[in-house]
N, C-alpha and C positions, 0 to 999 in steps of 0.2 A: 061351400065353399063363401066365404066372408069377405067382403069386398076384392080387391087383389091377392088377395091369398088365401091359402089354403089349401086343403090335399083331394088329389083325384086318387081314386083307387080302381083298377083296372083288373080283371080276370084275366088268366093265361088260362086257354084251352089247347088240349092237346089236339094237334092235327093242323093247327095256324099257327106253326111255331114256337107254342108253347108246350109247358108240359103238363102232365093231368095231374090236378089237384090234390091228389093223395104223395106223388111225387115234390111236388110243389112247396106242401108241407113241412116236406124233411129235408129241403135245401137249405143253406147257410145263407144268413142274409145279409147283404153286403151295401151299404149307402155308397153311391155313387153323386157326386157333386157337379152339375156341367155336363157336358160330353154330348154327343150325338149319337141319333139311333146304330151308326156301324158300330162305335163303342160298344153300346149296350149290348150289339149282337155276341160280341167277341165276351160279354160279361156273362150272360147267359151262357156260352158256348163251353166257360169253364165250370158252371155247376152253379151258380148263386140264383138265388132271387134277389132282385134288386127293387132295391128303396131309391128313388131319383128325385133328386132336389135341385130344383131350375125356376129360372124369373119365369114369372106370369107372361113378361111382353117377350120371352125371347123361346116360350115354348116351342117344337116341333112336334105336333101329335104325332105324327110317324115313329115315337119313342113309345109313346103310352103302350104299343103293344108288346113291349119287350121288358114290362117291369110289372113288379106288384102294387107298389104306391109310385105315386109324384106327386111332392109336394112344391107345391108351387109357393116360393118365396125370394127375397134378396138374398139370393146365398153367397155375396159378397159382404155379408156381417158375420164375420166368426162367430160373434156370442147368439144372435139367433137361431143359428145352426146348429150352435153346440146343445142350445136349450130345445129345440124341436128332436134332433134326435136324442136326446136324453129322454123323450117321452116316447117318443117309440122304442127304442132301445128296451123301456121300462115295461112296455105290453109285449113284446116281440123281440127279442136279442138280437145285436146286429156283431157279427164275428170281425169288419173294417168297416171302412170311413175310407174312400179314397176320392181324388179326382185327379186328371190328368192336363187340368187347363189350368193357367197361373191363376186367376182370379179365385180358383175354387183352393189351390191349396191349401190356405192359410184358413180357412173355414173347414176344411177336411181336420187337419191336425187340430184345431182349437179343440174340434168333436171326439177325436181319438185319444188326446188327452184327457178330455173329460171323462169321457166311458173307460177311460184305462184299456184299452183295445191293441194290439198291433200296430205298426204301419208310422210312421214319420210321425212325431209330435209335435206339437207348437212353438217350442224353445228351438230346435233344430227348423223350421220352417222360417220361421223369424229371422234366424242369423243369416240364414241364403235371400232371403228376399231384403236385408239391412244390408245395405252395401259396405257402409263403416262398420258394420259389427262384425261381417265378414272377414273384412279387411285384418280387423282390430285381435280378433279371435284369431286368425293364423300367425300374426307376428307375435302373438304372447304364446302360444305353441310352436313357434321356431317352423312353421312349414314354407312359407313364402312372406319376407317382409317385401312389402310396395307402401311408400305413403302415401297417407290417404287422412284429412282431415275435413272439417265443414266450411265451407265458408257463403260469405252473404255477398260482396262488394266487391268491387274493382282491387280493393287496398286490399281483401284479402288474398286476391289471385297472384298480384303483386308481389305480396310477402313468400309465397307459396312457390310460386316460381324464381324466387330469389333463393331459395332455399335448395329445391329439389329439380331445379331446371324444368324445359318441358311436360305438359301437364293435360290433362283433360278434365273437361267440368262436366259433371253429370246430375241429374235426380238422384237421391238418395235410395228410392226403392221406383221400382219399375222396369219395364223392358219394350221392346223393339226399338231402339236407338233414340227414343224422342228427347229431346233436350241434352241432347252429348254434344260439347264444343272443345275440338283440340287451340289449343293456347301455346304456341311457338315459342316465345319470347316475352321478357318485361314487356316491349313495346304491345305487344297485342292484348297484354291484360286490362287496361282499359275497353279499347271493343269489344274484348268478350264480358266486362262485368256490365256494360251497358244494353252489351243484347240480352243478357242472361235477365235484368233488370225487365225488358222490355218484352221479352217474352213467356214472363212471369214466374220465374227459378228464380225466386228471393232467398230461397236456401238452395244448396248442392253441394255435391261431393266432390272435394279435388284428390285428384290422383294423380302421382307418379305416371308420365306416359311412358309405356313400353314400345319400344322400338323393332319391328321385327314381322314376322307371318304369321296372320291369327289362325287358327285352327278350333274345333271343337272336338271334344269326346264323349263319345256317347258311353254311358257304363249303363252297367247292370248290374245290382248288388246284392247277391244272395245269402242270406244270413251273416252278414260282414265278410264275405270272401264277392270283390269288384271286380267285374269283368269288363274288358272294354269290348264292345261290340263292333265301333267303327269308327275311323278319325275323319272329319270333314274339315276340305279345304275350303275357305273362304274369298270371297270376292268383295269389295267395300266400295261406296263411294266416298267421296272427301266428306259428307255428313255422316261417317260411319254405319247408313243404313246401309244392310246386307243387299245384294243384289245376284249373286251366285253361290252354289254350295256343289261340293264336287266329292264324292268317296270311290274309291277311297284315295283319300288324301296321300300326295306323293313326300312319305317321310323315310327316313334311313332308319334302319334295324337302330341303330344307337340312339338316334334320337327321339324314337316310337317309346325306346324303354324309359327315355329319362323322362318323358310326358306320364307313360303310364305308371311311374313310382312317383312323380309328383301328384298326379290327380287323386292316385289311390294314398295317399297320406295326407290329402287334401279332406277326404272320404270320411277316413278315419277320424281326422281333427273334430269334425263338424258333427259326427256321430251319425251318419246314415249308413245302415245297415242292409235295408232291403228295397229294391225294386228300381226303376230307373232314377237317372241324373244326366241333366246336359252341363256340360263344364267348357269354358271359353277359356283358350290359352294362347299365348304370346310365345313363339318361335323367335328369343333375341340373340345376338351373337355370345353374350352371355349361358343362355339354355334356356329351357322354357317356362316361363311366367304365369300366374295366374291372373284372367281378369273376375272371373265371377262363375257363379255355379246354380243350378236349380236342381229341387226335388223332382221333375217331371223328367220326360224324354224330351229332343227338341222340337221346336215347331219349324213353321217353314217347308212342313213337309220333308222334314229328313229323318223321321222314319219310313217313307217312301221310298228312301236310298238306299237305308238300311234294309230294308225287303228287297231289292232291284238286286243289291250288291251281294248279300249274304245270308238272303233268305229270313231272316226271322223277324216276325211281326212284333214290335215291342209290346206293344198294347197286351194282345193275346199271350205275350211270355207272361207278362205281370201277373193278370189275373188269374190266368194258370199255376203261376208260384204262390198267390196269394189264396187259390184254394189248395195248396200242397199235392198237387198234379201233375208237376214236373221240378225236377233235380235242375242244378245249374247248365247253363248252355253255352258253348265257346260259339262264336263265329264261323272259327275255320280259315280259306282263303277265299279271296273273291272271286265267286263267277264272272263276273264282270265290272266296268265302270257304270257310274251312273249320275248325272250333274242334273240340275236345275236352274236355268236362268232366268232370273224377273226382269219384264214387261217394263218401260219408263216411257215417258213421250214429253212434248213440249207442252209446259204449261197453257192451260186456254182449253175453250168449248171444243168439244168433239165434233168434227164432222164425219169421220168415217172410221171404221175400224177395217182391215184387209187382210187376206190370207191366212187366219185362223184356220179356216176349213183344208185347204192344202197340207196345212202345216201338221193337222191333226192326222192325215192319212198317212205321212212317213212312216215308216214303218219303227223307225228306231223311237218315234215318239210313247213315252208312255203316257200321257197326260199335258194337257195343252189349254188354258183359258184365260179370258178377258175378264178385268171387273168392269170397264167403262163402255159405252156406246153414244151415238149419234145424240147429244144434249147435254152429255154428265160434262163436267167441270173438270180436267186435270190442274191440282196443285202443285208445287214446287216441294219435294220431296223432303218431307220434315222427320218421318217415320215411316215405319213398314207400311203401315197398311195407306200408304201415299202410290205402294207402288201398282201397276196397272194389271198385271196378271203375270203368266207364268207360262214357261215350257221346263216340261220336265222329259231328260233322252235318256239314250242307254248308249252304249258302245264300248269296244273289246277291253279298255280301259280306261280310268279316272279322265286321264287326258284324253281321250278321243272322244268321250261322252260330253266332257266339257266344251270340246269342238263343236260338236256337232250341237248341243243348245244352245248354245252365242249362235251359231251361223241361222236355225229354225227360227231361234227370237228374233232375230232379224231381218226373217220374212213376213212378220207380223208388222203390218204397219197400222199406227194408232195418230191418224190427221188431225190435226188442232187448228182452231184460230185465234187470234187474242180474245181476251173478253172483255166486252164493251167498258168495264169498270176498272178492268186492272186486277192484277193476282190478291185476292184478299188479306187482309192483316190477319196472321196466326201469332195464337198464344197458347200456353197450355190451356187457359180458358176453352179456346173456342177448337182445338184442336183434342183433347182429352174430356171423356164425358164427365169424369169425377178429378180434377187435378189436384183434389187435397190429396188423392190417396199415392201424389207423386212427392209433391214437396210440402207435405205438412200442412194441418189446418189453419195456423194461423199466420202466414209468413211474415216476415221482418226481421231485421239486426236482432241477435239475440234470444230467438226464436228455432227450439229444434222440433224438426218433423215428428211425428207419431209413429210407428209401426205400423204400415196397412199394406192391402195386397193392391198389385199395379192397376189401372182404370182400364175394364174394358174385358168381354169373356176373350176377345182375341186377342188379346196379349201373348197369350201362350201360344200362338201361332208361329210367334218371332222368333227365330235362332237362337 
């Protein structure tokens, strides 16, 4: 190993969860960018030998027990990953390069395109990650025309609102609801422009505001056949940060058909033919409209909801499909309802956390966790990673599950006291490890952001 980057090789042994050497030699090789030991176990179960690409500072050593090779590198650099895997492929060929996390999608796509392998190529992934390119492509192909353009100043916001009415401004790239702001009317444009400048959002996307109920659509594409696995209902704060997900979403049959048709048309338009996708849709008075889509399964533990409600493990399905070991899968009728409620708390220093053990003991609870403890600081919620924990609960249907999750979450008390120094000043630079990935490398009027993945591996966890 040289410096902080290099390659770690591990031997898989029969009797310790591995396969015999002779079997391993015959197994198809797949490169997995990012992911957890739990994900790697599913890849192994599908019959693959794994080449794991991960950041040296983030590596979970437990994952090494499941892989044939581990390459430690900044996997958020698509060109570097493509070059690395080109060498790996030349020595011992790969059959696919995949990632299930947001930050790994573009590097996996760059390697897929470079090596000519099946899967989501670079052009597809960049269109989905670039919110302006996504809007432009759909409008050109007559799928769903929503007004959108790049802005830099309050004057740009005023001009857009004067033309299109209420708007949303957001980073051109990114996830987790970071940097999203509602602009109700012309009177709010100057305040929104000042906020964007102070927050460090010097270049942003302005979109026509879609009023209605938001859902997400979890799909899996089987060689161009798009199957809806689940519809997920959402609950959001005024900041657009999601604080609740519920399946199945309460959709009338006609609405579900219209949503399904719209999502299928979008997936055809962008060229996604294989694997999971997570698409956000607003049900407006005029019908369903698209917000954005991702060539990955939903984050925020939405895959756990799919498994609880429909019995489908989306990640395991993906790797079995890539291995040619399963045909198309349909979800069938929901077995129950399931809901996630995210925990919030008053900003300040945590004094105590109470009630978690009791909530975990409830038979309706699938999982519950708190991510802060005494002495930690709770900040005002600016994006998904400012939430303080979650409760995932079951019910006979979605409504009952949502009620239970909400009631159980209310039993967990995160008690805080005001911080002595007051709340910290938060900007893109202080929140995101690499803010250039969200708003462009050289901010300022006249500067267009360059395509890149969103910041932080955890970005993929946001719904």
